[in-house]
N, C-alpha and C positions, 0 to 999 in steps of 0.2 A: 419592341424593346422599351423598357422604362428608363427613365432618367437615373434612376438608381442602380438599375443593372449595367448599363453603360459605364457610369461612373467607378463602378467596382471590378468591371472587365479592364477598363482602362489602369486602374492601379495595379491588377495584375499584370497586365501587359509590360507595364515599366518596371515591374519588381523583375521580372522574367528577362527584358531587355538589358536590365543593369548588369546582370550574371553575363550576357551574352557579349556585351561592351567592353567588359572587364577582360574578358578572355582574348577577344580580337586585339584590343589595345597592348594588351600585356604580352600576347605571344604570335600575333599575326601581322599587323598591320604597323609599321614606323609612323610616328607623328608627322605630319606634313605642313608644321607651321613654323616660324620663328626659326631658332637655330638648327631646328631639324629640316628645314626646306632648304635643301642646297640646289635648288633649280632643275633638278634630274628626277623630276616625279614620275610615276607610271601614268601612262596615257590614261588611265580610267579616272584620274583626280578631276581630269575636265581642265578648261580655262582657269585662269586666276584673275582675281580682282585686288587692287589696293588694301593691305591688309586692316587700315584705319577703318574703311568702309566697311568690310566685312565685318568688322567687331559690332559696329552700329547696327546692320542688318540682323545679325544674328542675337542680338542681345535685347532688341528694341521691344519685340514681341513679349518678351517676360514683363517688359514695365506697361506697355499699352494694353497688351491681351489680358493681363491680370486686372487692370482698372476696368476694362470693358464689363468683364466677367463678373466681377466682385459687384459692381452696381446695377446689377441685373437682378441681385438676390435681395430679398425683403427686410434682412437683416442687416444691411450693408452699412447702415447709419447708426447702429447699436455700438457702443463705448470700445467694448474687447474687439472686435472685429475690424473696427475703424483704426484702432491702435496698430494692429498686426498688418494691416493694409498700408499703414504710414510706413513701418519700419522696413517692410518689403519694397516701396518705392522708394525709400533714402537710399537703399543698396543697389537697385537695379536702374534708376534714374542715372546715377551716377557711373554704374556700369555701361548703360547704354550710350549716353550724350555727354559726359564729360571726361572719362577714363580714356577713351579713346583718341583723343585729340591732346591728352596730355603725354602719351605715350613717345617715347622717344626709338622711333623705328630707323633700321637701315635704310638709306635712301633706295626708292624702287621696290620696297619689301612689298610683297604680295602673298595671296592665300587662296589655295583652290576653292572655287565657287561651289564646289560640292559641300565642304564644310559648313560655311554657313547657311545653305540650304537646308541640310538636314537637322541644324541646330533650329532654324526656323520652325520647324515641324514639333522637334521635340519640347523645345521652349514654350510653344503654345500648349501642348500637353501639359508640362508641369504647371504651368500657369492655371490653366482651367481646373487642375485637381485642387491645387493649394486656394485658389480663390473661391471656388465654389462652395469648398467645405466650410468655409468662414461664413458666408451670408446667405446661402441657398436652404431655406427650410425645407425643401422637397428632399435633400439628403440628411435630416435631422440634425442639422446644425444647430445649436443652443448654448452660445456664448453669454447668456443672460447675468449670470453671477461671476462669470471667469475673472473680473477686475480685482476679486477679494481671494483668487486662488493662487496659492504661492508657485505653482508651476508656471504660471504665465511670466512671473517676475524671476523666477531662476532662469527661464528660457530667453527673457531679455537680456539678463546679464552676461549669458553665454555667446549670444548674438551679437552684444555689443563688444566682447572680449574679442570674437572672431574678426569683427568690423574693424577695429582698430589694429590689430595683428596683420589683416591684409593689406589695409591702406599702407601702414607703415611699412611692411615689405616692399610693397611695389613701387613706393617712393625711393627707398633705398636703392633698389635695381634701377630706376629711372637715372638716380644722381650717378650711378657706374659711367654712363656714356655722357661724355662732355659734347659740346656742340662740334659737328662736323666730324665725329668718330661714329663708326658702324661696326667695331669689331665688340668682343664680350670679354669681361673681366670675372675674376673671382670675387663675389660679394663676401664682403668682411663684417664682422660686428654684430651685436644683440643676437637674435636667434639664428642667423646665418653662421654664427661659430659652431651651431649644433646640427643644423638640417640645411639642405640645400634648397627647399621649396618652402619657407615659411607662408608665403601669399597662398599656396595651396591649404595648407593647415588651418589658416585664418579662413579660408572659404569653406572646408569641412564644418570649423566651430560655430561660423554663421548660421549653417543650415541644420546642424545638430542642436542650436539654440532655438531656430524655427521651429523644430519638430517638438520641443519639449513646451514651447510657449502656446504653440496651436494645440497639442495634444492630439494630433491627427494622424491618421494612417497616410494620407497625402504627405506630410511633414516627414514621417519615416521615409516614405519611398523615396523621397526628394533627398534625405541624406546617403540613401544607397546609391542611387543613381548619381549624385556629385562624386562619393568615394569610389566608385567604378569608373569615373572618367579622369579623375586627378589622380588617383594612386599611380596608374601605369605612366601618367605624365610625369609625376614626381620621380619616379625610379628610373624613366628615361632621361629626364634631365641631368639625373644624378650620376648617371653612367656617362653621358656627354661630357660632363665637368671632369670626372675622372679620367676620361679619356683624351679630353683636350688639353688639361694642365695638369703636367708633371708635379709641379708643388700642391696639387689640390689635396686639402687636408684629409688625412686618412681615416680621421676618428669621427668626421662628419658623416650625419644618417641621411635618408632622403626627406624623410617626412615627420617621423616620430622622434624626438631626441632619445638618442641611447638605445633605440628600440629597431626603427627600418627605415 
């Protein structure tokens, strides 16, 4: 099997898995993390580890793996691929090594080990697809004139917007929990007046921007994969808020203002 064949087979596999993941998360398995982890999980989730470290374990491959794969390519030091590498790392270095230690978690908060274990595998696959297409000549990557292409700059603008939405939404959630508190509150203000999960909306915008900026099948598959994971979570979180708080705003949607 050639590297090109393997690459395209993996692309197809992730596209198909995205559909399966959406179905499973939406209709079969309830999320087993954060507010949805009540400590009474099915045995097959296996042992649990501290949530802070589970986040590092599952996100780090997206930063480290991407870097290793990217710099194996002949075009790694070309301007446009290097720019795209930088914005990927800005997001994932923060997500892997800064965000987990800024989160305000409940004392003793844990996550089933199965979740980061599966995430390591899938995150490495996504990192391979997106890093290789930028710098591996064997896959036909050619970004030699990409700096003058408006798609790059449009994609970067969408990425930047999503980045700001995601960070600000996370910061607002963190600010709700004061030192010593462990419960949940209704987020209010800004995009939280319209949707329950602007942090997830920001994440989807980030990778939509990436797909446009890289103009690659890998980027498109990553948007599909991200949405398949986050849309069911957003709907689940939205239902949880409505079930938990009697005064939860009835006009607030889950992910898209006024729509969904």
